[in-house]
C-alpha positions as CSV (number, residue, x, y, z in Angstrom):
1,M,3.6,-25.1,-33.4
2,T,6.0,-24.4,-30.5
3,E,6.0,-26.8,-27.3
4,T,4.3,-23.8,-25.3
5,K,1.4,-23.9,-27.8
6,H,1.1,-27.6,-27.5
7,A,1.0,-27.5,-23.8
8,L,-1.7,-24.8,-24.0
9,V,-3.8,-26.8,-26.4
10,R,-3.4,-29.9,-24.1
11,D,-4.5,-27.8,-21.1
12,V,-7.5,-26.2,-22.9
13,F,-8.8,-29.4,-23.9
14,E,-7.7,-31.5,-20.9
15,L,-5.6,-33.9,-23.2
16,A,-2.9,-36.1,-21.8
17,D,0.7,-34.7,-21.7
18,T,1.7,-37.3,-24.2
19,E,-1.0,-36.5,-26.8
20,Q,0.6,-35.5,-30.1
21,I,-0.8,-32.4,-31.9
22,F,-0.4,-32.7,-35.6
23,Y,-2.1,-30.0,-37.3
24,E,-3.7,-26.5,-36.5
25,F,-6.2,-24.8,-38.9
26,S,-8.3,-21.6,-39.0
27,C,-11.9,-22.3,-39.5
28,S,-15.5,-21.5,-38.4
29,L,-17.9,-23.8,-36.5
30,S,-21.5,-23.3,-37.9
31,A,-23.9,-23.0,-35.1
32,T,-26.6,-20.4,-34.5
33,A,-24.0,-18.0,-36.0
34,S,-20.7,-18.7,-37.5
35,L,-18.2,-18.9,-34.8
36,P,-14.6,-18.3,-35.9
37,G,-11.8,-20.2,-34.2
38,R,-8.9,-22.9,-34.5
39,L,-9.1,-26.5,-35.2
40,Y,-6.5,-28.9,-33.9
41,V,-6.0,-32.5,-35.1
42,T,-4.3,-34.7,-32.6
43,E,-3.5,-38.5,-32.5
44,N,-7.0,-39.1,-30.9
45,Y,-9.0,-35.9,-31.1
46,V,-10.3,-33.2,-33.5
47,C,-10.5,-30.0,-31.3
48,F,-12.1,-26.7,-31.9
49,S,-11.5,-23.6,-29.8
50,A,-13.2,-20.0,-30.3
51,T,-13.7,-17.1,-28.3
52,L,-16.5,-14.5,-29.1
53,L,-17.4,-11.4,-27.0
54,G,-15.3,-13.0,-24.1
55,I,-17.2,-16.3,-24.3
56,E,-15.1,-19.4,-24.9
57,S,-16.6,-22.3,-27.0
58,K,-14.6,-25.5,-27.5
59,K,-15.5,-28.8,-28.9
60,K,-13.5,-32.3,-28.4
61,I,-14.5,-35.0,-31.0
62,E,-12.8,-38.4,-30.2
63,I,-11.5,-39.7,-33.7
64,E,-13.0,-43.2,-32.9
65,H,-16.3,-41.7,-32.7
66,I,-16.4,-40.1,-36.0
67,K,-18.8,-42.0,-38.2
68,K,-18.4,-40.1,-41.4
69,L,-16.5,-37.2,-42.9
70,R,-17.6,-35.2,-46.0
71,K,-17.2,-32.2,-48.1
72,D,-19.8,-29.6,-48.1
73,K,-20.3,-26.1,-49.5
74,Q,-20.7,-23.0,-47.5
75,L,-23.7,-20.9,-48.6
76,M,-24.0,-23.6,-51.3
77,I,-21.4,-21.7,-53.2
78,F,-18.0,-22.0,-51.5
79,D,-16.1,-25.4,-51.3
80,S,-14.7,-24.7,-47.9
81,S,-16.7,-26.9,-45.5
82,I,-16.3,-30.2,-43.8
83,V,-19.2,-32.1,-42.0
84,I,-18.4,-34.5,-39.3
85,E,-21.0,-37.0,-38.4
86,L,-20.5,-38.7,-35.0
87,A,-21.5,-42.2,-33.8
88,D,-24.5,-42.4,-31.1
89,E,-21.9,-43.4,-28.5
90,S,-20.3,-39.9,-28.7
91,S,-20.4,-37.9,-25.6
92,C,-20.9,-34.7,-27.8
93,Q,-24.4,-33.4,-27.7
94,E,-24.3,-32.5,-31.5
95,K,-24.2,-35.5,-33.8
96,T,-23.3,-33.3,-36.7
97,M,-20.8,-30.6,-36.9
98,T,-20.1,-28.3,-39.8
99,F,-16.9,-26.4,-40.1
100,N,-16.4,-23.7,-42.6
101,S,-14.0,-21.3,-44.2
102,F,-11.0,-23.5,-44.5
103,E,-8.3,-22.1,-46.7
104,N,-7.7,-25.6,-48.0
105,R,-10.6,-27.9,-47.3
106,D,-9.1,-30.9,-49.1
107,E,-6.0,-30.6,-47.2
108,V,-7.7,-30.7,-43.8
109,L,-10.0,-33.5,-44.9
110,E,-6.9,-35.5,-45.7
111,C,-5.1,-34.7,-42.4
112,I,-8.3,-36.0,-40.4
113,T,-8.6,-39.0,-42.7
114,S,-5.1,-39.9,-42.2
115,I,-5.5,-40.5,-38.4
116,W,-9.1,-41.8,-38.7
């Protein structure tokens, strides 16, 4: 990622100017419908951003509030999902989030685990 892209991600998620952005992945967030977007792993957060029909959606998960990470299957067939369970003290409304459609789910899980 370029420094311009880093600055844009920091701005979108209101991160400190010093926040390091380590990884970026294409995926979908399972909600009422599958929401395609980008997942960013930083030194303190897992962030997701998507725009669908002009409506922006974003999630910012503090690494320290992750209670559990686990593999899951999309549509009970494809090994491409990760479930993030959050601790009760998390400010996120959802306490469980499922991200799908990773090209390499195990790599993403390893990246998140490495900073968790």
